[in-house]
C-alpha positions as CSV (number, residue, x, y, z in Angstrom):
1,X,165.0,107.9,104.8
2,X,162.6,110.6,106.2
3,X,161.0,111.0,102.8
4,X,160.5,107.1,102.6
5,X,158.9,106.7,106.1
6,X,156.5,109.7,105.0
7,X,155.5,107.9,101.9
8,X,154.8,104.6,103.9
9,X,152.7,106.4,106.3
10,X,150.7,108.2,103.6
11,X,150.2,104.7,101.9
12,X,149.2,103.1,105.2
13,X,146.5,106.0,105.5
14,X,145.4,105.4,102.0
15,X,145.0,101.6,102.6
16,X,143.0,102.3,106.0
17,X,140.8,104.7,104.0
18,X,140.1,102.3,101.3
19,X,139.4,99.6,103.8
20,X,137.2,101.7,105.6
21,X,135.3,102.6,102.3
22,X,134.9,98.9,101.6
23,X,133.7,98.0,105.0
24,X,131.2,100.9,104.8
25,X,130.0,99.6,101.3
26,X,129.6,96.1,102.5
27,X,127.5,97.2,105.4
28,X,125.2,99.1,103.1
29,X,124.7,96.1,100.9
30,X,124.2,93.7,103.9
31,X,121.5,96.5,105.2
32,X,120.1,98.3,102.4
33,X,117.1,99.7,104.3
34,X,119.4,101.2,107.2
35,X,117.8,104.5,108.2
36,X,114.4,103.7,106.7
37,X,111.3,103.8,108.9
38,X,108.8,101.7,107.4
39,X,105.1,100.9,108.7
40,X,103.8,97.4,108.6
41,X,100.1,97.0,108.3
42,X,99.7,93.2,108.4
43,X,97.9,91.4,111.2
44,X,100.1,91.0,114.2
45,X,100.7,87.2,113.9
46,X,101.5,87.3,110.3
47,X,103.7,90.6,110.6
48,X,106.3,88.9,112.7
49,X,108.3,87.3,110.0
50,X,108.0,90.4,107.7
51,X,108.9,92.8,110.5
52,X,112.0,90.7,111.2
53,X,113.2,90.6,107.7
54,X,112.8,94.4,107.5
55,X,114.8,94.6,110.6
56,X,117.5,92.3,109.3
57,X,117.8,94.6,106.1
58,X,118.3,97.6,108.4
59,X,114.9,99.2,108.7
60,X,113.1,100.8,111.8
61,X,109.9,99.0,111.8
62,X,106.6,100.3,113.0
63,X,103.9,97.3,113.1
64,X,100.3,98.5,113.5
65,X,97.8,96.1,112.2
66,X,94.9,97.7,110.1
67,X,93.0,94.5,109.9
68,X,92.3,91.4,112.3
69,X,91.8,87.9,111.3
70,X,89.2,86.0,113.1
71,X,87.5,82.6,112.9
72,X,84.2,82.3,110.8
73,X,81.5,80.1,112.2
74,X,82.7,76.6,111.5
75,X,79.6,75.0,110.3
76,X,80.0,75.7,106.5
77,X,83.5,74.5,106.4
78,X,83.0,71.4,108.4
79,X,80.1,70.5,106.1
80,X,82.3,70.7,103.1
81,X,85.3,68.7,104.7
82,X,83.0,66.0,105.8
83,X,81.9,65.8,102.2
84,X,85.4,66.3,100.8
85,X,85.2,63.3,98.2
86,X,82.4,65.1,96.3
87,X,84.7,67.9,94.9
88,X,86.8,67.7,91.9
89,X,88.8,70.8,93.0
90,X,89.4,72.5,96.3
91,X,90.7,76.0,95.6
92,X,92.4,78.0,98.6
93,X,93.0,81.7,97.9
94,X,95.0,82.5,101.0
95,X,97.3,81.3,103.8
96,X,94.7,82.3,106.3
97,X,92.2,79.9,104.3
98,X,94.7,77.1,104.4
99,X,95.2,77.4,108.1
100,X,91.4,77.4,108.7
101,X,91.2,74.2,106.6
102,X,94.0,72.6,108.4
103,X,92.5,73.6,111.8
104,X,89.1,72.2,111.2
105,X,90.4,69.0,109.6
106,X,92.2,68.4,112.9
107,X,89.2,69.2,115.0
108,X,87.1,66.7,112.9
109,X,89.8,64.1,112.9
110,X,90.1,64.2,109.2
111,X,93.6,63.1,107.7
112,X,94.0,65.2,104.6
113,X,96.8,63.0,103.5
114,X,94.2,60.1,103.1
115,X,91.3,62.2,101.7
116,X,90.4,60.8,98.4
117,X,88.6,62.6,95.6
118,X,89.6,66.2,95.1
119,X,92.7,68.0,93.8
120,X,94.0,71.0,95.6
121,X,94.8,74.4,94.1
122,X,96.5,77.2,96.1
123,X,96.9,80.9,95.0
124,X,100.6,81.1,95.9
125,X,103.6,79.4,97.2
126,X,102.8,80.4,100.9
127,X,99.4,79.2,100.7
128,X,100.6,76.0,98.9
129,X,103.1,75.5,102.0
130,X,100.6,75.9,104.7
131,X,98.5,73.2,102.9
132,X,101.4,70.8,102.4
133,X,102.4,71.1,106.2
134,X,98.8,69.8,106.7
135,X,99.4,66.7,104.5
136,X,97.8,68.1,101.4
137,X,99.3,67.5,97.9
138,X,98.9,70.6,95.9
139,X,98.3,70.0,92.4
140,X,98.1,73.4,91.1
141,X,99.5,76.9,91.6
142,X,99.0,79.5,88.9
143,X,101.9,81.1,87.0
144,X,100.9,84.3,88.7
145,X,100.0,84.6,92.3
146,X,96.7,85.9,91.6
147,X,93.1,84.8,91.9
148,X,92.6,85.9,88.4
149,X,95.3,83.7,87.1
150,X,93.8,80.9,89.2
151,X,90.3,81.4,87.5
152,X,92.0,81.2,84.1
153,X,94.4,78.4,84.6
154,X,92.7,75.8,86.8
155,X,92.2,72.9,84.5
156,X,89.4,70.2,84.1
157,X,86.7,72.5,85.6
158,X,83.8,72.1,83.1
159,X,81.0,70.1,84.7
160,X,83.1,69.6,87.8
161,X,82.1,70.6,91.5
162,X,84.5,73.3,92.8
163,X,84.9,74.2,96.4
164,X,86.2,77.7,96.8
165,X,87.5,78.4,100.3
166,X,87.6,82.4,101.0
167,X,87.3,85.1,103.4
168,X,84.1,87.0,103.9
169,X,85.6,90.1,102.2
170,X,86.9,88.3,99.1
171,X,85.7,89.3,95.7
172,X,83.3,87.1,93.9
173,X,85.3,87.5,90.6
174,X,87.0,83.9,91.0
175,X,83.8,82.1,91.6
176,X,82.1,83.9,88.5
177,X,85.0,83.0,86.4
178,X,85.0,79.5,87.3
179,X,81.2,79.3,86.8
180,X,81.6,81.0,83.3
181,X,84.0,78.0,82.4
182,X,81.4,75.7,83.4
183,X,82.3,74.8,87.1
184,X,79.8,74.0,89.7
185,X,81.1,76.3,92.3
186,X,80.5,76.2,96.1
187,X,82.0,78.8,98.2
188,X,82.6,78.6,101.9
189,X,83.7,81.4,104.2
190,X,86.8,80.1,106.2
191,X,87.8,83.1,108.2
192,X,86.5,86.8,108.7
193,X,88.5,90.1,108.3
194,X,88.0,92.9,110.7
195,X,88.9,96.1,109.0
196,X,90.2,99.0,111.0
197,X,90.5,97.7,114.4
198,X,89.8,100.4,116.9
199,X,92.9,99.5,119.3
200,X,95.2,100.5,116.2
201,X,93.8,104.0,115.7
202,X,95.7,105.8,118.3
203,X,99.1,104.2,117.6
204,X,98.6,104.8,113.9
205,X,98.1,108.5,114.4
206,X,101.2,108.7,116.6
207,X,103.3,106.7,113.9
208,X,102.1,109.2,111.3
209,X,103.3,112.4,113.3
210,X,106.9,111.3,112.3
211,X,108.2,110.8,108.7
212,X,107.7,107.4,107.2
213,X,109.8,106.1,104.2
214,X,107.2,103.5,103.3
215,X,103.8,102.1,104.4
216,X,103.7,98.3,103.4
217,X,100.4,96.7,102.4
218,X,100.0,93.0,101.8
219,X,96.2,92.9,100.8
220,X,93.5,95.0,99.6
221,X,91.9,94.9,103.1
222,X,95.0,96.4,104.8
223,X,94.7,99.3,102.5
224,X,90.9,99.7,103.4
225,X,91.7,99.6,107.2
226,X,94.7,102.2,106.7
227,X,92.3,104.5,105.1
228,X,89.6,104.3,107.4
229,X,91.9,104.5,110.5
230,X,94.0,107.3,109.3
231,X,92.0,109.2,106.6
232,X,92.9,109.8,103.1
233,X,94.5,113.3,103.6
234,X,97.1,112.0,106.1
235,X,98.3,109.4,103.7
236,X,98.6,111.2,100.2
237,X,102.2,112.1,101.0
238,X,103.3,108.7,102.1
239,X,105.1,106.2,100.1
240,X,102.9,103.1,99.7
241,X,104.4,99.7,99.0
242,X,102.0,97.2,97.7
243,X,102.4,93.3,97.4
244,X,100.8,93.2,94.0
245,X,98.4,94.7,91.5
246,X,95.1,93.9,93.6
247,X,96.4,95.6,96.6
248,X,97.6,98.6,94.4
249,X,94.2,98.8,92.7
250,X,92.5,99.0,96.0
251,X,94.9,101.8,97.0
252,X,94.0,103.8,93.8
253,X,90.4,103.3,94.4
254,X,90.9,104.9,97.9
255,X,92.4,107.8,96.1
256,X,96.0,107.1,96.8
257,X,99.0,106.4,94.6
258,X,101.0,103.4,95.2
259,X,104.6,104.1,94.2
260,X,106.0,100.6,94.8
261,X,104.3,97.5,93.4
262,X,106.0,94.0,93.7
263,X,106.3,92.2,90.5
264,X,106.5,89.0,92.3
265,X,103.4,88.9,94.6
266,X,105.4,87.5,97.7
267,X,106.9,88.9,100.8
268,X,110.2,88.2,98.9
269,X,109.0,90.2,95.8
270,X,107.9,93.0,98.1
271,X,111.2,93.3,100.1
272,X,113.0,93.2,96.7
273,X,110.9,96.0,95.5
274,X,111.3,98.1,98.5
275,X,115.1,97.7,98.4
276,X,115.4,98.4,94.6
277,X,113.4,101.7,95.2
278,X,115.5,103.0,98.0
279,X,118.7,102.0,96.2
280,X,117.5,104.1,93.2
281,X,116.7,107.0,95.5
282,X,120.0,106.7,97.3
283,X,120.8,107.9,100.9
284,X,120.4,111.6,100.3
285,X,116.7,111.8,101.2
286,X,117.5,110.0,104.6
287,X,120.1,112.6,105.4
288,X,118.0,115.5,104.4
289,X,115.1,114.3,106.3
290,X,117.2,113.8,109.7
291,X,118.7,117.3,109.0
292,X,115.1,118.8,108.8
C-alpha cells in the first residue's frame, strides 16, 4: 500500500512537471520575442501599431524616431488634384503619400469616389488601404511591394500621362522607368522627410548604451537618420532588421550589414522575419547577455 502511494505521488509530480513544461512552451509560442529589446526607428505616429505588435509578441520596445514626416507645400498637389481627369494613372508610392492625397482632397472638397479619369496604383497593401479608406478604387498593386516592380508592371503607360505622388527624398528611378516605357510622367511632392531630428539624438545615445537585440528600420530614410544620429561605429555590432531590399541596400551603402531582411515587404513580413531569426538563435543568447 505504501509503495502504491509513493508511486501515485511520483506519477502526480511527473504530470505536474509535464503540465508546467507544456504551459512554458505555450507561453514561448505566444510571446516568441520575450526577453528581446528592440529599437523602432519609425516616425512616432506610424510606430504605434508596430510597437504594440512587438510588445504583444513579448519584446521590450524602445521607440526613437530617426525621421519625421512633415507636410510639403500644398500648391503642387492641389493643382494636380484639380486637374485629376487629365491623368491616365495616379501612382502613390507610400502610405504617407496616400494620406497627403486624402487630406488635400478633403481640403479642396474633392470627392475621390466620383473623380473620373485616372486609374490608381499603390506600391503595397498598406498604401492601397489608405487610398481605399479615402474612397479610391485601387486598380493595381504590384506583385512585389517595391517601386521597381511598380515601374515594371504598371500597364498601359505608353503615350499616357502618369502622375507620380512621392516624397521629397524619393529616388527618381520610378519616374525614369515609366518615362523609358513611354509614359508622360509628372511628379508631385506630397510630403517631406526630415532626417535625423535633433530631439532624437540624446535618447538614441542612451538607448545604445544598453544591449539591443535588433534595430528595426522600415525605410531607407530611417537608416540614414539612424546613421546620422548614432554614427556608423556605434551601429556596426547591432543587428539590423530591414523591411525590404531597398532599406537593406541603404544600410549596406552606409557601411552596415543588415542581418534580417523581410521577404514580404510589409510590417507582417518584418515581424515574421524577426521571430524566425530569434527562434533560430534560441534563448541562449538572451540568458548569456543577462548574465553578462
